[in-house]
KEPAKOL-53693 format. One record per residue: x, y, z of N, C-alpha, C in turn; residue in three letters. Coordinates in steps of 0.05 Angstrom, whole numbers, plus 32768, in hexadecimal, padded with zeros to 4 digits. Layout:
<pts>
XYZXYZXYZAla
...
</pts>
This chain:
<pts>
8A6F85A883F88A6785C683FC8A8185D083EDMet
8A8285E083D38A9E85E483C98AA6860883D0Arg
8AB0861083E48AB3862B83E68AC7863583C9Trp
8AB8865583CA8AC4866383B18ADC866683ACPro
8AED866A83B78B0C866883AB8B25864883BFHis
8B2E863283A38B3E861F83BB8B54862E83CBPro
8B5C864783D18B76864B83DE8B71866083F0Phe
8B55866F83E48B56868384008B478687840AArg
8B4A868C842C8B20868684368B158696842FPro
8AF6869184338AE3869F84268AD286B5843BPro
8AD086CA843A8ACF86E5843E8AAA86D88451Ile
8AA586DC84688A9086D384758A8486E6847FVal
8A7286FC847E8A62870384868A5386FA84A6Gly
8A55870B84B88A54870484DC8A42871A84DFLeu
8A2C871384E98A1A872E84FA8A21871D8511Asp
8A39872585258A2D8721853E8A1D872C8552Val
89FF8722855A89E98734856B89E6872B8586Gly
89DB8737858C89D0872E85B189C9871685BBThr
89B6870F859E89AA86F185AB89B086DB8593Asp
89C986E1858089CC86CC856C89E486DC855CAla
89FA86C985508A0986C8853A89FF86C5851EVal
89FE86D3850789F686CE84E88A1286D284DBLys
8A1586B884D28A2786B784B98A1A86B684A1Ala
8A2786BD848A8A2286BB84658A4286BA8462Val
8A3F86AC84508A5086AE84368A4386AF8418Val
8A5286C284098A4686C583F38A5D86B783D8Leu
8A5986BF83BA8A6B86B283AF8A6686C78398Lys
8A7F86E083948A6E86F1837E8A7486E08360Lys
8A5C86E583578A5D86D483368A5886F48329Met
8A6386EB83088A5C86FB82F48A3F870482EEArg
8A2E870482FF8A1A870B82FD8A0F87138312Gly
8A0C871283298A09871C83418A1F87078359Gly
8A1086FD836B8A1186F283818A0586DC8385Trp
8A1586BE83988A0A86AB83958A1086A483B6Ser
89FD869383BD8A03868B83E18A08867383DFLeu
8A24866D83EF8A2C865583F58A2786558410Val
8A1E865F841C8A1C865184388A12866D8450Ala
89FB8669846289F58671847289F2865D8488Ala
89EE867184A089ED866184BB89E6867184D2Ala
89DD866E84EC89E28678850589DC8667851BGlu
89EF8673853989F08666854D89DE86868563Ala
89D68674857889CE8684858D89EC8689859DPro
89E286A885A68A0B86B585BC89F986AA85D2Met
8A0686B185E98A0186AA860089FB86C48605Pro
89EA86BD862689D586D4863589E786E48636Asp
89FF86E586378A1586F586418A1B870E8624Thr
8A1386FE86168A1D871085FB8A35871385FBGly
8A3E872A85E18A5F872985E68A6F873285FEThr
8A5C873B861D8A72873B86318A7E872B8636Ser
8A7B8712862F8A8B86FC862E8A9986EE861AAsp
8AA786FA861A8ABB86F385F78ABD86D785F2Pro
8AC486CD86098AC686A786008AB2869B8601Asp
8A9786A3860C8A84869686018A7186A485E7Gly
8A7C86B585DF8A7386CB85BE8A8786B885B5Ala
8A9C86B585B58AAC86A285A58AAD8689859EAla
8A9C867C85AF8A8C865D85AA8A768667859BAsp
8A6C866F85988A538674858A8A5E86778569Ala
8A6E868985678A7A8692854F8A8E86768547Leu
8A9F866585528A9B8649854E8A83863B8542Lys
8A77863A85578A628627854C8A55862F8525Gln
8A588645852B8A528652850B8A60864184F5Val
8A75864D84FE8A84864184E98A8C862E84DFPhe
8A86861C85008A8885FB84FD8A7A85ED84ECAsp
8A5A85FA84EC8A4185EF84DD8A47860384C1Thr
8A57861684BB8A61861A84978A7486098491Leu
8A8285FA84A18A9885DF84A98AAC85F78491Arg
8AAF861184A28AD2862384A28ADA862684AFLeu
8AF2861384B18B0B860F84B58B1D863884B6Arg
8B14863F849E8B31865E849D8B1386648497Arg
8B0C8685849B8B06869484908B0E86A88495Ala
8B0886BE84838B0F86DE84888AF786E68489Arg
8AEF86FE84A18AD686FF84A98AD6871984B2Val
8AB78724849A8AB2873D84A18AA1874684B5Ala
8A9F875984C28A82875884DE8A80877584E3Thr
8A74877D84F88A64879C84F38A62879C8518Ala
8A6687BC85198A6287C1853B8A4E87D18530Leu
8A3787CA854C8A1C87D785498A1C87F58551Ala
8A0F880685428A068820853E8A0C8833855EGly
8A06882285798A17882E858D8A2E88318598Gln
8A3D881C857E8A4F881F85858A6188308571Ser
8A4E8844856A8A638856855C8A508874854FAla
8A56888A85448A4D88A5853F8A51889F8521Ile
8A3B88A285168A3788B084F48A2788C384EFVal
8A3588D184E48A3388EF84DC8A2F88F884BCLys
8A1E890684A78A25891084908A2C89298497Arg
8A3A892B84868A478948847E8A4C8956846ELeu
8A42897184638A4B897A84538A5D89938447Ser
8A77898484408A8C899B84418A8F89AC8424Leu
8A9C89B7842E8AAE89C5840F8ABB89BA83FFPro
8AB489BB83E58ABF89A383D28ADB89A483D6Ala
8AEB898883DA8B0D898783DF8B10896C83D5Met
8B25896583D08B36894883CD8B44893D83E1Asn
8B45891983E08B44891383FC8B5B8910840BAsp
8B79892883FA8B88892784198B7E893F8423Ala
8B6C895A84168B648973842D8B4C895D843CGlu
8B3F8950843C8B2B893D84408B2E8930845FLeu
8B43891C84568B5A891884728B5D89238485Ala
8B69893684758B6B8950848E8B55895A84A4Glu
8B42895F848A8B2E8974849C8B1C895F84B0Ala
8B16894884A88B02893584B68B0E893084D7Ile
8B1E893484E08B25893684F88B18894D8504Pro
8B1F896284FE8B15897A84FB8AF089778505Trp
8AED896F84F08AD3897384F08AC8895E8502Glu
8AC98946850A8ACB8936851B8ACC89498535Ala
8AD8895585478AD6895985608ABC896B855DGlu
8AB6897B854A8A96898B854D8A8789778556Gln
8A80895485478A6B894985468A65892B8556Tyr
8A86892A855D8A8B8909856E8A8F89128585Val
8A77890C859F8A78891285B58A8B88F585C6Pro
8AA088F685BF8AAD88E785C58AD088F085C8Phe
8AE488EB85DB8AF788F685D68B0888E685C3Asp
8B0D88F385AE8B1188F5858C8B2C88D0859BLeu
8B3C88DB85AC8B5488C085AB8B4288A885B1Ala
8B2D88A585BC8B14888985BC8B0C887A85ADAsp
8B0E888A85938B00888685768B1288828560Val
8B08887385488B1A886985368B00887A851DGln
8B0F888F85168AFD88A485018B0A888D84E7Leu
8AF0889984D08AEB888684B98AD7889684A7Asp
8AD8889F848F8AC788A6847C8AC688A78469Phe
8AA8889F845A8AA7889F843D8A9688B1842FGln
8AAA88BE84198A9988D5840A8A8288C183EFVal
8A7888D683F58A5788CD83E98A5488D783D1Leu
8A5388E883C58A5488F983B08A6C88F6839FAsn
8A7F88E3839D8A9D88E383968A9588E48372Ala
8A8688DA83698A8188CA834E8A7788F08341Gly
8A7788FE834B8A66891A833F8A8C892D833EGlu
8A88893283228AA28940831C8AA38962831DPro
8A8C896683258A7E898883218A7889928343Ser
8A80898383508A74897E83718A7C899D8373Arg
8A6489A8838A8A7089BD83948A7589BA83B0Thr
8A6A89A783BE8A75899A83DA8A76897D83E1Thr
8A8A897083E78A8C895E83F38A788953840DThr
8A69893884018A58893084108A6589148423Asp
8A6C891284408A7B8900844B8A6388FC845DVal
8A6388DB84648A5C88C884798A7A88CE8489Leu
8A7688CD84A08A8A88D284B58A8388CA84D2Leu
8A9888A784D18A91889E84EB8AAC889584F4Val
8A9D889B85148AB5889A85298AAA887C853AAla
8AC1886E85378AB2884B853B8ABF884F8563Ala
8AB1884A85778AC28844858E8ADF882F858BLys
8AF3883F85988B0C882485938B06880A85A9Arg
8AF9881185BB8AF187F985CE8ADB87DD85C3Asp
8ACD87EF85B48ABB87DB85A78ACB87D28590Lys
8AE287D585818AEC87CD856A8AF987BA8570Ile
8B0E87C485878B1987AB85998B02879685A0Ala
8AF8879285B18AE6877C85AF8ACD876B8595Glu
8AD0877985868AC5876B85768ADC875A8566Arg
8AEB876885688B0E8762855A8B178740856BThr
8B0E874385868B14873785988B0A871C859AAsp
8AEF871B858B8ADE870A85918AEA86FA8572Val
8AE5870985608AF086F385468B0386E48549Val
8B1886F685548B3586ED85598B3186D1856ELeu
8B2086D185868B2186B685978B1386A68585Arg
8B0486A7856D8AF6868A856C8B06868C8548Ser
8B20868A85488B36868985398B3186928519Gly
8B20869C851B8B2386B484F98B2486CB8506Arg
8B3786DC84E38B3F86F084E68B28870584DDGln
8B21871784E68B13872D84E38B29874184C7Pro
8B18874F84B68B22875384A18B16876C849BIle
8AF5876D84A58AEF878C84988ADD878D84B6Val
8ADC879E84C28ACE87AC84D38ABF87C584CELeu
8A9987BB84C28A8B87D484BF8A7987D584D5Asp
8A6487E984C48A5187EA84E28A3287DE84D1Leu
8A2087DE84EB8A0F87C584E689F587DB84CFGlu
89F987EA84D089E987FC84C389F1880384A4Ala
8A1487FC84A68A15880084848A1A87E3846FPhe
8A1C87D484878A1087B6847A89FC87AE846CAla
89E687C0848489C587C1847F89CA87D18461Leu
89D087DD845889CF87F1844589E087E1842EVal
89ED87D1842E8A0187C2841E89E487B5840DAsn
89DF87A0842989CB877F841D89B38797840BAla
89AC87A9841A899387B5840389A087C683ECTyr
89B587CB83EA89BE87D683CA89C387C383BCGlu
89C187AE83C889D3879183AB89BA878E83A7Val
89A3878B83B58984877683B28973878A83ACAsn
897D87AA83A7896887BC8398897D87C78386His
898B87CA837B899E87DF836F898F87EC8357Pro
896787EF8347896087F8833E894E88148350Asp
894F880A836D8946881A837A894A88328384Arg
8942885883798954885A837D893F887E838BSer
892E887C839C8919888383A5891E889483BDAsp
890E88B083B8891B88C983C9891E88BF83E3Pro
890B88B683EF891288A1840D890E88918416Leu
891C887A841B8910886084228925885C8442Thr
89168850845889138854846E8918882E8470Val
89358822847B893F880A84838935880B84A2Leu
893087F084A7892587F784C7893187CD84CDVal
893E87D184D8894E87BF84D9894887B28500His
893D87A5850D8931879D8521893987868530Ala
895087938546895A8777854989518773856AGly
8960876185718957875585938958876E85A7Arg
896B877A85A9896F879885BB896D87B485AAThr
896787B48596897287CF8583896287D3856FSer
895987E88566895587E4853F896687FA8535Thr
896A87EF851F8977880785048968881084FBIle
896A882B84F18962883B84E0896C884684D0Val
8978883984B38981884A849D8969885D848BCys
89748875848E89618881846B897A8887845DLeu
896E88808440897A887F8428896688908416Leu
897B88AA840E896A88C583FB897C88B783E5Glu
895E88B083D3896F88A083B5897F888E83B6Arg
897B887C83CA8990886883CA89AC886C83D5Gly
89A8887D83E389C9888883F789CB8890840FGln
89D28881842089D2887C843C89CF88A58449Leu
89C188A4844F89BB88C8845C89C388CE8477Ala
89AA88BD848589AF88BA84A889B5889884B0Phe
89B5889C84C789B4887A84D289B6888384E7Thr
89A7887484FC899B8872851A899B8869852AArg
899C8859853B89988832854A8984883F856AAsp
896D88378562895A8842857F895B88238594Ile
895D881F85A6895E881385BF894D880685C1Ala
893B880285AA892B87EA85B2891C87D18594Val
891787BF859E892287A08593890B879E859FGly
8910877E859488FE876485A288FF875B85B6Gly
890F876085C38912876085E18906877185EEGln
88F3878385E788EB87A085F088CE879185EFSer
88C6878485DD88AF877385DB88AD875D85F2His
88C0875385F388C58743860788C487448624Thr
88D4875C862D88D0876B863E88B587748653Glu
88AB8781863A888A8785863A888087748644Ala
8879875786368864874286418872873B8662Leu
888887398664888A8732867788888743868DMet
88898765868A887D877686A3885C876A86A6Arg
884F8773868D8837877D8697881C875A868FAsp
882A87458690881B872686988836871C86B5Leu
8852872A86B4885B871786C68862870086CAAsn
886B86FC86B6887086DF86AF889B86DE86A0Val
88A586C586A488BC86D3869F88C386CE8675Asp
88DF86CB867A88EE86CF865688DB86BF8646Ala
88E686AB864C88DE8693863F88C08698863DLeu
88AA869486548894868D8647888D86AA8631Val
889386BD863A889286DD8626889B86D6860CAla
88AE86CC860A88B586C485EC889F86BB85E2Glu
889186A085F5888E869285E4886E869D85DAArg
886486B585F0884E86C285EF884E86D185D2Leu
886586D885C8886B86EE85A8886486DE859ALys
887086C88591886586B48583885386948588Phe
8840869D858F88298687859F8825866A8588Pro
882F865C858C882C863E8583882086218594Thr
8814863085AB8810862285C587F8863A85CBArg
87E0862F85DE87CD863C85E587DA86518601Pro
87D4866485FD87DC867C860787D286748625Leu
87E58680864487DE8680865887C18687865CLeu
87B986778674879C8677868D879E869C8685Pro
878786A28684877D86BE8688878986CA867AGly
87A086C1866987AA86E1865187A186DC8631Val
879786EF862C878C86F2860D87A386EE85F5Thr
879186ED85E187A686F985CD879E871585C5Thr
878C871E85CA8791873985CC879D874A85DBAsp
879F874185F187AE8750861587CC874E8607Gln
87D9872E85EE87EA873185EE87FA874B85D8Val
87EA874885C587ED875585AF87E6877085B5Arg
87D5877185C587D5879785CD87EC87A185DDSer
87FB879285E9880D878B85F48828879585E2Ile
8830878185CF8840878085BF884287AA85AALeu
8827879F85A6882287BB8594882387D5859EArg
882987D685BB882D87EF85C9884B87EF85BFAsp
885987D985B9887E87DE85C2888587E785A3Val
887287D4858D887087DC8572887987FD8574Ser
885F880785848856882B857D886B882F8585Ser
887D882F859A888F883D85AC88A3883F8592Gln
88AD882A858388C38827856688BE883B8558Leu
88A5883585538897884D8540889F88678549Val
889A886F855A889A8886855C88B68896856CSer
88CC8879856588E18886856B88F08883854AGlu
88E88877853B88EC8874852288E288928515Ile
88C6889C851188C488B1851388CE88C88519Ser
88CF88C8852D88ED88E58540890788E5852ALys
891388CB8523892388C78517892388D184F7Ser
890B88CE84E9890588D984D0890088FB84CBIle
88F788F884E288F3892084F2890D892984F6Asp
8919891E84F88938892685048944892F84E8Phe
8943891F84D1894A892784B8893F893484A3Tyr
892A892C84AF891D894784978919895F84A3Arg
8926896884BB891F898684C2893F899484AEAla
894E897E849F89698988849289608981847AThr
894C896E847089508969845489368968844AAla
8934897184328917897F8423890B89618417Pro
890A894B842889008939842888DB89338430Ile
88C98932842688B2892E843188A9891A8436Glu
88A18905841B889A88F4842488AD88D78423Arg
88A488C1843188B988AC842988AE88928418Ile
88BD888D841288BA887A83F588B3886683FESer
88BD8854841088B58832841988C4882F8436Arg
88C1882A844388C98828845E88CE87FB8450Ile
88E687F8846188EF87D2845988FB87C98475Val
88F087B1847C88EF87A5849589088798849CLeu
8916878C84A28924877384AE892B877984C9Ser
893F875884CC8946875B84EC8935874184F4Gly
893F8738850B8933871D851789148730851FGly
890F875285228904874C853E88E0875E8524Ala
88E7875E850888DA876E84F788C0876084F6Cys
88BB87478501889487438501888A87488515Gly
8892875C8525888D87638545886A87648544Ala
8862876085548841876A8546884287818545Glu
883787878536882487A5852E884187BE8524Gly
885187B4851C886987C78519886087C984F6Leu
886187BD84E3886087C384CE884B87CE84C3Ser
882A87D084D1881587DF84D3881587F584DEAsp
882187FF84EE8826881084F8883B881A84EDLeu
8854881284E58863882084D28857882F84B7Leu
8847882084AB8830882B84988822883F8494His
881A883784B387FE884A84B6880D886984CASer
8827886A84CC8829888184DC8845889784C0Glu
884C888184A88856889784988844888D8478Phe
883388878479882388868464883C8871844BAsp
884D886A844C885A8856843C88548833843FAla
8857882E84278860881D8420887788078438Pro
886B87F3843E887D87E08454888387C88444Val
889987C3843D88A187A2843B88B787978441Glu
88B68784844488CF876E845A88E0876C8447Val
88F8876E844C891A8770843E891F8751843FPhe
891D8749842A892A872E8420894A87338414Asp
8957872C841D897B8734841F89848720840CPro
897487018415897B86F983F7896F86FC83D5Phe
895D870383DB8950870D83BA8963870883ADArg
8971871383AA898F871F838889A18704838FAla
899F86FB839F89B886E2839D89A786CC8392Ile
89B886BE838189B186A4837E89BD868D8397Asp
89AB8681839489A1866C83B589AE865783A8Arg
89AD864A839289AA862E838B89C7862C8375Arg
89DA863C837889EC863683618A05861F8378Arg
8A018622838E8A0D860D839E89FF860183A6His
89EE85FC83A789DA85E683BB89D085EB83CAGly
89CA860E83CD89C9861A83EF89AE862A83E4Met
899D862883F88981863F83F4897B864C8412Asp
8972865F8412896E866C842E8953865F843BSer
89468649842D8927864484378934863E845CGly
8940863C84618950863884808955864D848BGly
895B866184848968867B848C894A868F8490Val
894B869884A4893986AE84A8894686D0849CAla
893A86C7847E895086E2846A894D86F7847AGly
8934870D848A893E872B8495894A872684A5Pro
894D871284BE895D871184D18983870C84CCAla
8980870584A589A2870984A389A68718848EPhe
899C8734848E89A1874E848589B98754848BAla
89C2875B849E89DF876A849D89F28758849CVal
89F58736849D8A05872184998A07871D8472Ala
89EF8727847089ED871D844F8A00873F8448Val
89F9875984538A08876B84488A2A8768844EGly
8A31876484628A52875A84708A5F8744845BLeu
8A4A8733844E8A57871F843E8A5A87238420Ala
8A4A8741841F8A59875584028A6D87598408Met
8A81876184208A93876F841D8AAB87628415Arg
8ABD877484058ADC876F83FB8AEC876F8415Glu
8B08876D84178B1E877184208B298784841AGlu
8B2B87A1842D8B3987B584268B1F87D3841BGly
8B1087C9840E8AF487DB840B8AEB87E28416Ala
8AE0880584148AD4881184238AC88822842FAla
</pts>
């Protein structure tokens, strides 16, 4: 396996999830990106609350990739930060940097001493703009320290700390640069939560984390069928006969009820955004994440919003053969955040 640069360690997009850590290495080519390597490893049951156990999971991924050195781009979950879109009077960078802390006091429900503020100008390329549209980010300092500590314990250097929602949008934009739909909804369903991103003509306008994910389906089966977690996980993806007295329709009904709860929360998020935006119709819904194949989720979303639903392939626009790699052994939709992180550059906004 040849790495992108003989002297400089590669950037590894590292998605540290609740149940698994996923890593992607890409190389920037003249015509786009090529896949160098991808791997995943299970996280300990304690997740990142056990930093040494989490660091061991990261080490396992780096060993699989045969990476002795690496520059790591990783991300915080949405619960660790507040993201707010602001429309401010037109101002230059210096004025904006001075205004952001004052604006943050109105929207951030934490002590500003406990958060790290950052912002991104959304309409910077519009010379005649009358407003400055900004995405304000306030990340909890303790969560930043926790994630940085886990990466350092694995023996690697974190150079980029992003938000999972931003990485997801980054991966989507690179794979679909031609799309400028009035409103696209990205739904990234993980184990314990689901990221919802609303893109207005290709630009992130709103994001929210919903505390419903694949684990919610597992817990519903455990509760309603009185089974343990291992049996519940098997029932979600049956490869052997079901339990005596348990029917396929019964299992599907339980799982579909949870998916319906998730769709209801997604609908609330979209209604909240629509209350302040003149967008009526959703152009498309794009699913990703390890739980995006949950029973009934795609059908329920289509019925609720009368919009086409598709599963996101984050490797769609990436050359998978140049380095003898393909994504055949990689569950593509689950790697969406890791792909978006792997495309980040040190010091980039």
